N, C-alpha and C positions, 0 to 999 in steps of 0.2 A: 805171326802165323794169321792166316785169312780163313774164313768160312764164308761162302756164299750160299744163299738159299733162294730159291726162284720159286714164286707162287702166282697165282693170276686173281686178282681181284679188279675187275672191270678191265684191266690190261695187265698185261706181264711186267714183273718189275724185281729189280735185284737190289738185295740188301746185303752189305758186306759187313762183317764184324772184324774187328781188329783187337788183339790183345793189347793191354797198357803195362806198363811197369806195377800197377796196382792191381793185385789179383781178384780184389772185390769190385774193380770197375772194368767194364766192358764198352767197346766203342762201337756204335753203329753207323755203317754210312751209307744212306738211303740213295747215292748218286744224283741227289736234287739238292740245290740250296736249302738250308734249313733256317738260319737267320738272314739278317741285311748285314752280317759282317760284325755283330756284336755277339756277346756271350750271356747266357742267363742258366743261374743255378738255383735248383729248388730242391730242399730237403725234408718239406712235408707238405701236407695237403692243403695248409694254410696259404703258404707262399706261392702254391701252385695254381691257385684259383684263377688266375689271369690267364692262364694257358690250357686250353681243355685238352692238349696232348700230353702235356706233365701231370696233369690230375689223373687222365686215365692211366698213365703209367707209373704213378705211385699208388695208385689202388691195388696193383699186384703184390699180392704177399710175398714179402722177402726184398722188395727193393727199398732202399735208404735214402737214394738220391738220385736226381735227373739234371743232366747237363747239357744245355743247347750250344752247339759252336756254330762256325759258318756253313759247315757241311757234314756235320755229323751230330749224334746225340751219345751221349755218355750214361750208362745207367749203374748204378753203384747197388750193392746188395749187401745183406746182412750174410755173416759168414756161415752161418748154419744152413743156408741154402746153395743149391747146385745150380750152376749155369745150366746143366742141361733141362732141368725142369723149368727155369725161367725163360729161356731164350724163346721158346715156340710163343709164349704169352707176348713176349716183347716184340717180337716180329708180328705176329698179327696186329698188334696196336698199330705199330710204325706203318705197314703195309697198307692200313685201312685208312689212316690219316694221309699220307703222302699220294694216296692214288685218289683221293676224294677232293684234293684241291682245297682243303679246308685250312684257313689261317691258322699262324701259330699260336696268336694272341686273340682275345676277344676285342671287339672293335672299342677304339680309344686308348687301348692299353700301350700299344706302339710298340715296337722292335728296333730300337735304334742303334747306332755301331757303338764301339767303345766309347765311354766319356772320361774314364780315370787317365787315360794318356793323351787326351786331348789338352794341347797346349794352349795355357789362358794366357790374357795381357798380365796378370798378376804375378804369374810364375817367375821366380829367377831364373837367370840362365843357366845355373846348374840343375834345377829342377826340369828345366825344358829339356835339356840334354838328357837326363835319366829318363823321361817319358818317352823322348825319341828312341833312345836304346832300347826300351822295354817293348814298345810297338814294333821296332822294325827287326829286331834282333832276338830278342827274348819269347815274345807271345807267339809267334810263329812254330818255333819249336817246341813249346808246351804245348800248344794245340794238336800237334802232331800226335803227342802221346795222350789225347782226350781230355786234356784240362786246360786250366788259364790261368794268369795271375791277374791281382789287382792291385793297383798302385795306391796306397794309402797313406803317403806322405812321406817328407824327409826332414829329420830334424838336423839342421844346418850347424848346431853348435856341438854334436857329436858325430856329425857325418853318417849317420843311421838312416837307411831306406826302408821303409815299413811296406811290406808286401802281405796279401792274402792269397793263398792257394785255392784253386778251385776245381772241380770236376774230379778228374782220375787221380790229381795231384794232392788232393784234400785226403789227408789220413795215409798216403802212402808210404811205405819205409825208408824209400828213397828220397823221400822230400828235402831232407836236412842236405843229403849230398848236393841234390839239384839246386838249393839255395847256396849253398857255401862255395861247392866246387865249381859251379856254373855260373848262376847269375852274379853273386858278390864278386868273384874274380873278374867277371867281366867288365862289371859296373866301376870298379875300383882301377882297371885297367884304362879306361877311356874317360872318366872321371875323378881325378885325383882326391876331389874333395869327399868321395866316397869312402868311409871308413868300414862299413860293414852292410849286412841285409839282415833285417829281423822279421820274422814270421808273426804275421798278426791272426789272432784265433778270435772268432766272435763268440758270444757267450754259451750260445747252444753246443758249440765245439769243446768248449773246454768241459762242460757237465759232461759231455758225451766220453770225453777223453778220461776224465776222472772215474765215471761209471766204468770204463773197460779195464782201468788199472785196477780198479777194484775186484772185477771178476776175474782177471789175472791171477791176482793175490789169492782169491777163493781156491781156484782151480789149482794153482801150485802147493796151496795149504792142502788141499785133498789129495793131491799126488803123494805128497811126502808122507801121508797119515797111510794111504794105501800101501804105500812101499816099506812103511816100519811094519804095519801088520802082516805082510807078506814073508818078510825077514822073521818076523817071531815065529809064523806059522812053520818055516822051513826049519826054524832051529828047533821046534819044538818034535820035530819028526825024529 
């Protein structure tokens, strides 16, 4: 699904929005290059400091993450906030930034291409093949959905590829399907030494998932208690 919004800030500008497999993430396409080919993810104001645009976006109440791709910006929100409320603010920030010609990062911070899949002299032939496949086959497809993958290593003794999901892929309910049915199957087909793919979670993601699980448990308990109370009231009449 696509939505186009037109406004005038110094000059006319189109910003297109595109839904992603993750309902909590929305892809914004400004029609101009965003990065120099790399991707950057910001999950809090501390990590967003090098980028004035990321900082401004994360000051919008309800936004929990910002992801820069080559030609798009993915914003992720708290489930309690509606996109209909958040989108006008996001549009305003993006339009002001891209119409002004301001740099994406502060001077000296840099905006380089992807480093995780750059083949090094020290890489084995297997790792080189994995990186090449991730860069040419996997990354373009993942970025179409407003996310990205980051290569975190290969355990040759057990044949396990370690990947970190970013952008709209982070926290997406279909991420396990993407890993197993998509990436894992493709890597195992082209590189027989690969026996599986494992998702890597950073410490803050583990904490967030744990808190979310606790919240779900509390809500489920409350729902069960309300159901029992309603049933008791019904039987008493």
